[in-house]
C-alpha positions in Angstrom: 47.7 49.0 -21.1 50.5 50.4 -19.1 51.3 49.9 -15.4 48.4 49.4 -13.0 48.1 50.2 -9.4 46.2 47.9 -7.0 43.1 50.1 -7.0 42.9 50.1 -10.8 43.3 46.3 -10.8 40.5 46.0 -8.2 38.2 48.1 -10.4 39.0 45.9 -13.4 38.1 42.9 -11.3 34.8 44.5 -10.3 34.1 45.2 -14.0 34.8 41.5 -14.7 32.2 40.6 -12.1 29.7 42.8 -14.2 29.2 45.3 -11.4 26.9 48.1 -12.5 26.9 50.4 -9.5 29.0 51.0 -6.4 27.1 52.9 -3.6 29.2 54.8 -1.1 31.0 57.8 0.2 34.4 59.3 -0.7 37.2 59.3 1.9 40.9 59.9 2.2 41.7 56.2 2.3 39.7 55.2 -0.8 41.0 58.0 -3.0 42.8 55.6 -5.4 39.7 53.5 -5.9 37.6 56.6 -6.6 40.3 57.8 -9.1 40.2 54.4 -10.9 36.4 54.5 -11.0 36.5 57.8 -12.9 37.7 55.7 -15.9 35.4 52.8 -15.4 32.0 51.6 -16.8 30.9 51.2 -13.2 28.6 54.1 -12.0 29.5 55.4 -8.6 26.4 56.5 -6.6 27.5 59.0 -4.0 25.2 58.6 -1.0 24.6 60.7 2.1 25.4 58.1 4.7 27.3 54.8 4.5 24.3 52.9 6.0 22.2 54.1 3.1 24.9 52.8 0.7 24.9 49.4 2.3 21.1 49.2 2.2 21.2 50.1 -1.5 23.7 47.3 -2.2 21.6 45.0 0.0 18.3 45.5 -2.0 20.2 45.5 -5.3 21.5 42.1 -4.5 18.2 40.8 -3.4 16.4 41.9 -6.5 19.1 40.8 -9.0 20.8 37.9 -7.4 24.1 39.6 -8.3 26.2 41.0 -5.4 25.5 44.7 -4.7 28.7 46.7 -3.9 29.2 49.4 -1.3 32.3 51.4 -0.5 33.4 53.4 2.5 36.5 54.8 4.0 38.0 53.4 7.2 36.9 54.0 10.8 33.6 55.7 11.2 32.8 55.2 7.5 33.2 51.5 7.9 31.3 51.3 11.2 28.4 53.1 9.4 28.3 50.3 6.8 27.8 47.7 9.5 24.0 47.7 9.8 23.3 47.4 6.1 26.0 44.7 5.7 24.5 42.7 8.6 21.0 43.1 7.1 22.2 41.7 3.8 23.9 38.8 5.5 20.8 37.7 7.5 18.4 38.5 4.6 20.5 36.2 2.3 21.2 39.1 -0.1 24.6 38.9 -2.0 26.7 42.0 -1.1 30.4 43.0 -1.3 31.5 45.7 1.0 34.9 47.4 0.3 36.5 49.6 2.9 39.6 51.8 2.8 42.1 51.3 5.5 45.3 52.9 7.0 48.6 51.8 5.4 50.1 48.6 6.6 53.0 50.6 7.9 51.0 52.0 10.8 48.7 49.2 11.8 51.0 48.0 14.6 50.7 51.3 16.5 47.9 53.5 17.8 46.7 55.3 14.7 44.1 57.9 13.8 40.8 56.2 12.9 42.3 52.8 12.7 40.2 49.8 13.6 40.8 46.1 12.8 38.0 46.0 10.2 38.5 42.3 9.3 37.8 41.4 13.0 34.9 43.9 13.1 33.1 42.5 10.0 33.7 38.9 10.8 30.4 38.4 12.8 28.3 39.9 10.0 29.8 38.4 6.9 30.2 35.0 5.2 33.9 35.8 4.6 36.2 38.9 4.7 39.8 39.5 3.9 42.3 42.3 3.8 44.4 42.7 0.6 47.9 42.5 2.0 49.8 42.2 -1.2 48.8 43.8 -4.6 49.1 40.5 -6.5 46.4 38.7 -4.6 43.7 41.2 -5.7 42.1 39.1 -8.5 41.9 36.0 -6.2 40.4 38.0 -3.3 37.8 39.7 -5.6 36.8 36.5 -7.4 36.5 34.6 -4.1 34.4 37.4 -2.6 31.8 37.4 -5.3 31.7 33.6 -5.5 31.0 33.3 -1.8 28.6 36.2 -1.7 26.5 34.8 -4.5 26.6 31.1 -3.5 23.7 29.6 -1.6 23.0 30.8 1.0 24.1 34.2 -0.3 25.2 36.9 2.0 27.7 39.6 2.7 31.5 39.6 2.3 34.0 42.3 3.0 37.3 43.4 1.4 39.6 45.7 3.2 42.2 47.7 1.1 45.0 49.6 2.9 45.8 52.9 1.2 49.4 52.1 0.6 48.6 48.8 -1.0 46.0 50.5 -3.2 48.7 52.8 -4.6 51.3 50.1 -5.3 52.1 49.0 -8.8 50.9 45.5 -9.8 50.8 43.1 -12.6 47.8 40.9 -13.0 44.3 40.6 -14.6 40.9 39.5 -13.4 40.2 35.7 -13.1 37.8 33.9 -15.3 34.4 33.4 -13.7 33.3 29.7 -13.7 29.6 28.8 -13.9 28.0 26.9 -11.0 26.7 23.5 -11.9 23.2 22.5 -10.6 23.1 20.0 -7.7 20.3 17.5 -7.8 18.6 15.7 -4.9 19.1 12.0 -4.3 16.6 9.5 -5.5 16.3 8.1 -2.0 15.3 11.5 -0.5 12.8 12.1 -3.4 11.2 8.7 -3.0 10.9 9.0 0.8 9.3 12.5 0.4 6.9 11.3 -2.3 5.6 8.5 -0.1 5.0 10.9 2.9 3.2 13.4 0.7 0.9 10.8 -0.7 -0.1 9.6 2.7 -0.6 13.0 4.3 -4.2 14.1 4.9 -3.6 17.8 5.7 -0.3 18.8 4.2 0.8 22.4 3.9 3.5 23.9 1.6 5.5 26.5 3.5 7.5 28.6 1.1 10.3 31.0 1.9 12.8 33.3 0.2 15.0 30.5 -0.9 12.4 29.6 -3.5 12.6 33.1 -4.9 16.4 33.0 -5.0 16.1 29.6 -6.9 13.7 31.0 -9.4 11.3 28.2 -8.4 8.0 30.2 -8.5 6.6 28.3 -11.5 7.6 24.9 -10.1 6.1 25.7 -6.7 2.8 26.8 -8.3 2.6 23.7 -10.5 3.5 21.4 -7.6 0.8 22.9 -5.4 -1.8 22.8 -8.2 -1.2 19.3 -9.3 -1.1 17.8 -5.8 -3.8 20.1 -4.5 -1.9 21.3 -1.4 -2.4 24.8 0.1 0.5 27.2 0.3 1.6 29.7 2.9 4.6 32.1 2.4 6.9 33.8 4.8 7.2 37.6 4.8 10.2 37.2 2.4 8.5 34.5 0.2 5.6 36.7 -1.1 4.7 36.2 -4.7 6.2 32.7 -5.1 2.6 31.6 -5.8 0.1 34.3 -7.0 -2.0 35.5 -4.1 -5.1 35.0 -6.4 -4.4 31.3 -6.7 -7.2 29.3 -5.0 -4.6 27.3 -2.9 -2.7 30.4 -1.7 -3.3 31.0 2.1 -1.1 34.1 2.0 1.5 35.1 4.6 2.4 33.7 7.9 5.0 34.9 10.4 3.2 37.2 12.8 4.4 36.7 16.4 0.7 36.2 17.5 -2.0 33.7 16.6 -3.8 34.4 13.3 -6.1 32.6 11.1 -3.2 30.9 9.4 -2.3 29.4 12.8 -5.3 27.1 12.4 -3.8 25.5 9.3 -0.6 24.6 11.2 -2.4 23.3 14.2 -4.3 20.8 12.0 -1.5 19.9 9.6 0.0 16.4 9.6 2.9 17.4 7.2 4.8 20.6 6.5 6.6 20.7 3.1 9.1 23.5 3.6 10.3 24.8 0.3 13.2 27.3 0.4 12.4 28.1 4.0 15.0 29.7 6.2 14.8 29.7 10.0 15.8 33.4 10.2 12.6 34.3 8.5 10.4 33.0 11.2 11.4 30.7 14.0 10.0 27.2 13.8 9.3 27.4 17.6 6.5 29.7 16.7 4.7 27.3 14.4 6.0 23.9 15.7 6.7 24.6 19.4 6.6 20.9 20.5 8.5 19.8 17.4 5.7 17.3 16.7 4.7 18.2 13.1 6.5 16.1 10.5 8.6 18.2 8.1 10.0 17.6 4.6 12.8 20.1 3.9 13.2 21.0 0.2 16.1 23.4 -0.4 19.4 24.2 -2.0 21.2 23.5 1.2 20.7 21.2 4.2 18.4 22.2 7.0 19.7 24.2 10.0 19.6 22.5 13.4 16.7 23.5 15.6 14.7 21.4 18.1 11.5 22.5 16.4 12.8 21.9 12.9 14.0 18.3 12.5 12.9 17.1 9.0 12.5 13.4 8.6 13.5 13.9 4.9 15.8 16.5 3.4 15.5 16.9 -0.3 18.7 18.9 -1.1 19.3 20.2 -4.6 17.9 22.4 -7.3 14.4 23.3 -6.0 12.5 23.3 -9.3 14.0 20.0 -10.3 13.1 18.5 -6.9 9.5 19.6 -7.2 9.2 18.3 -10.7 10.6 14.9 -9.7 8.3 14.8 -6.7 5.3 15.4 -8.9 6.3 12.4 -11.0 6.6 10.2 -7.9 3.6 11.2 -5.9 0.2 9.7 -6.7 -1.8 12.4 -5.0 -3.4 14.0 -8.1 -7.0 15.0 -7.6 -6.9 14.1 -3.8 -8.4 17.2 -2.1 -7.0 18.8 1.0 -9.8 19.4 3.5 -10.7 22.8 4.8 -8.2 24.8 2.7 -11.0 26.6 0.7 -12.9 27.5 3.9 -9.8 28.8 5.5 -8.9 30.9 2.5 -12.4 32.3 2.5 -12.1 33.4 6.1 -8.7 35.0 5.4 -9.9 36.8 2.3 -13.0 38.1 4.1 -10.8 39.6 6.8 -8.8 41.4 4.1 -11.8 42.7 2.1 -13.8 44.1 5.0 -11.6 47.2 5.1 -12.1 48.1 1.4 -14.7 50.8 2.2 -13.5 51.9 5.6 -13.6 55.7 5.9 -12.2 56.1 9.4 -9.5 58.8 10.0 -6.7 58.5 10.9 -6.7 55.7 8.4 -6.6 52.1 9.6 -3.4 50.3 8.5 -5.5 47.6 6.8 -7.3 50.2 4.7 -4.0 52.0 3.9 -2.5 48.8 2.5 -5.7 47.7 0.7 -5.7 51.0 -1.2 -2.0 50.8 -1.9 -2.6 47.3 -3.4 -5.3 48.7 -5.7 -3.0 51.4 -7.1 0.1 49.2 -7.6 0.4 46.9 -10.7 1.3 43.2 -10.4 4.9 43.9 -11.4 5.4 47.1 -9.3 7.5 47.1 -6.2 7.0 48.1 -2.6 9.9 48.2 -0.1 8.7 47.9 3.5 10.7 49.5 6.3 10.6 47.9 9.8 8.0 48.8 12.4 4.3 48.2 13.1 3.5 48.9 9.5 5.7 46.0 8.5 3.4 43.6 10.3 0.4 44.9 8.5 2.3 44.9 5.1 3.2 41.3 5.7 -0.3 40.4 6.5 -2.2 42.5 4.0 0.0 43.4 1.0 -0.3 40.4 -1.4 1.8 39.7 -4.5 1.3 38.1 -7.9 5.0 37.7 -8.5 8.2 37.3 -6.5 10.3 40.3 -5.4 7.5 42.8 -5.7 7.2 43.3 -1.9 10.6 43.5 -0.3 10.6 43.0 3.5 13.6 42.6 5.7 12.9 39.8 8.1 16.2 38.2 8.7 18.0 41.2 10.4 15.0 43.5 10.1 16.8 46.8 10.2 14.9 50.1 10.4 15.8 52.6 7.7 16.0 50.3 4.8 13.0 51.5 2.8 14.2 54.7 1.2 17.7 53.5 0.2 16.1 50.2 -0.9 13.7 52.1 -3.1 16.6 53.8 -4.9 18.1 50.5 -5.7 14.8 49.1 -6.8 14.3 52.0 -9.2 17.8 51.6 -10.6 17.2 47.9 -11.3 13.6 48.5 -12.6 13.3 52.0 -13.9 10.1 51.3 -15.7 8.2 50.0 -12.6 6.4 52.0 -10.0 8.2 51.9 -6.7 6.8 52.8 -3.2 8.9 52.9 0.0 6.5 52.2 2.9 7.8 53.4 6.2 6.9 54.6 9.6 7.8 58.0 10.8 10.6 56.4 12.9 12.2 54.6 10.0 11.7 57.7 7.7 13.8 59.8 10.0 16.7 57.3 10.0 17.7 57.6 6.3 15.5 60.4 4.8 18.7 62.2 3.7 18.9 59.6 0.9 16.0 61.3 -0.8 18.5 63.9 -1.9 20.4 61.0 -3.5 17.2 59.8 -5.2 16.6 63.3 -6.7 20.2 63.6 -7.8 20.5 60.2 -9.5 17.0 60.5 -11.1 15.1 57.7 -9.3 11.5 59.0 -8.7 9.5 56.9 -6.3 6.9 57.5 -3.6 7.6 57.4 0.1 4.4 56.6 2.0 4.8 57.4 5.7 2.6 55.7 8.3 2.6 58.6 10.8 1.8 57.9 14.5 4.3 60.1 16.2 6.0 57.2 17.9 7.7 53.8 17.7 4.4 52.0 17.1 5.7 48.4 17.0 7.4 48.8 20.4 4.3 50.5 21.9 2.3 47.5 20.6 4.6 45.0 22.3 4.7 47.1 25.5 0.9 47.3 25.8 0.6 43.5 25.1 3.1 42.7 27.8 2.7 45.4 30.4 -0.6 47.1 29.7 1.0 50.5 29.0 3.7 52.0 27.0 6.8 54.1 27.8 9.5 56.1 26.0 8.1 55.6 22.5 6.5 59.0 21.7 8.1 61.8 19.7 7.3 64.8 17.5 7.9 65.0 13.8 8.8 67.8 11.3 6.3 68.9 8.7 7.0 66.2 6.2 5.4 68.1 3.3 7.6 71.1 3.9 10.6 68.8 4.5 10.0 67.2 1.0 9.5 70.6 -0.7 12.7 72.0 0.9 14.6 69.2 -0.9 13.0 69.9 -4.3 10.6 67.0 -3.9 6.8 66.9 -4.0 5.0 66.5 -0.6 1.4 65.5 0.1 -0.6 65.2 3.3 -3.6 62.8 3.6 -6.5 64.4 5.4 -9.2 61.8 4.8 -9.5 58.2 3.8 -10.9 59.3 0.4 -7.7 61.2 -0.3 -5.3 58.2 -0.4 -5.9 56.6 -3.8 -6.0 59.8 -5.8 -2.9 61.1 -4.0 -1.0 57.9 -4.6 -1.9 58.0 -8.3 -0.8 61.7 -8.5 2.4 61.0 -6.6 3.4 58.0 -8.8 3.1 60.2 -11.9 5.7 62.7 -10.8 9.2 62.8 -12.2 10.8 63.6 -8.9 10.7 61.6 -5.6 7.5 62.3 -3.6 6.6 62.0 0.1 3.1 61.3 1.4 2.4 62.0 5.1 -0.5 59.7 6.2 -1.8 59.6 9.8 -2.5 56.0 10.8 -4.8 54.6 13.5 -2.6 52.1 15.3 -5.4 51.3 17.8 -5.8 48.5 15.3 -2.7 46.9 16.7 -4.3 46.2 20.1 -7.6 45.2 18.5 -5.7 42.6 16.5 -3.9 41.3 19.5 -7.2 41.0 21.4 -8.8 39.2 18.5 -5.8 36.9 18.1 -6.0 35.9 21.8 -9.6 34.9 21.4 -9.1 33.0 18.2 -10.7 29.6 18.1 -10.2 27.5 15.0 -13.8 26.7 14.5 -13.3 26.7 10.7 -11.8 23.2 11.0 -14.8 21.6 12.7 
């Protein structure tokens, strides 16, 4: 094969990890890596901003379970990666970030664009390391991917100085070992089974860990056999089909909602794949008085409102199957779940024929759900629309509504949609974003056009930072510093060679969505939204009395 340099060996190691794409920008200090990629099976996706590259790797990792890879140069290129890397880390998405760096011969002095990137990435990664000698490259890469993809998955960082990248090296990629399943102890299973059998009003609370564990089928069977209602976090959508009679849909709003009634009356929470970063237990168990069973791949985090009396730690599907064998709860109904579900569904359905304009967010999302198939994918950005998407966009299957709710970084939707379309080219993909989030990474629409990933960007347009305005009005009675103006989004799209559409009545939305989804280029839909609904919801939440439980 001839003599390799370190960059070439690095790329061979990435190929060994079955990397399909690297998202990033070229720079002086990663030239040797780019040269090696010219001769690789890995496809390099040139992005328009490093943050977009990191978000693409983030969503790729979340959808596939395999680490997404992003690449930057040193200094400002590396700092631009930080937000997306942090997002992947707190959203538990496997990601490997690779940065170029100055040569080791000038790190000890003040040097152009030099930052200690290992120190900088330490707070936002599970592990990170600089390649200080060519021969350690296979070990560093193998360890990076193993850590990134191990439960709980997250981000890792590899720093490659430019002089090390050019050095000759002997070596080859390390073999990848398969991870053996870990099974829960009999004692924990038996203790959990007894508690479940005795509970009068249990609730299954399912989070993103159940999706990562491919436990959707087991969760659905467990709930059905034991007749226990299920709520999901924002990031746990689709674990149980939203049409299932025991599905009580999403919880996680920072205000009281109908689902709050279920928690207030529950005498047992069965937390399956739940992660505290998704929604603080202080919100749903403020006094720490509700008994909790923790079922997950890893032990429970420490929190005064989340102290499980049983921790069932091991393969989630196996744990649920074993609990079904041990729990004599079959046929024992859970009171009130059907009535609560009816109330929640009625709230959702009442916007089906609303013709108000600007369009209410509930109507916008209801219509979007009618157009999207059960396997199609929406990527939600962060803002007021995210709260409505979490509450009203319901899923049949996992990973069909991607919401960032660990780090919750604005700007993720458009880069994330590119990754989703690369992973699932045959599925419809819609990036749902506010006008604030759209303006943060809209440059990646050029990337989408160039790499051939047609999807729809649906903009909830209110000329402001609607979520912050919502919170300001709730807390202070008025808003400040949240309003701005926007470009003509239709002309903006057309200037990039895309299709642009503007919604001018509620009746326009469904036909426009259908037309946009048929295009072979990315499209942008500008939709005015009535965020007066935010305040109405808060007022209603404040007056909520759980009469349905009487």
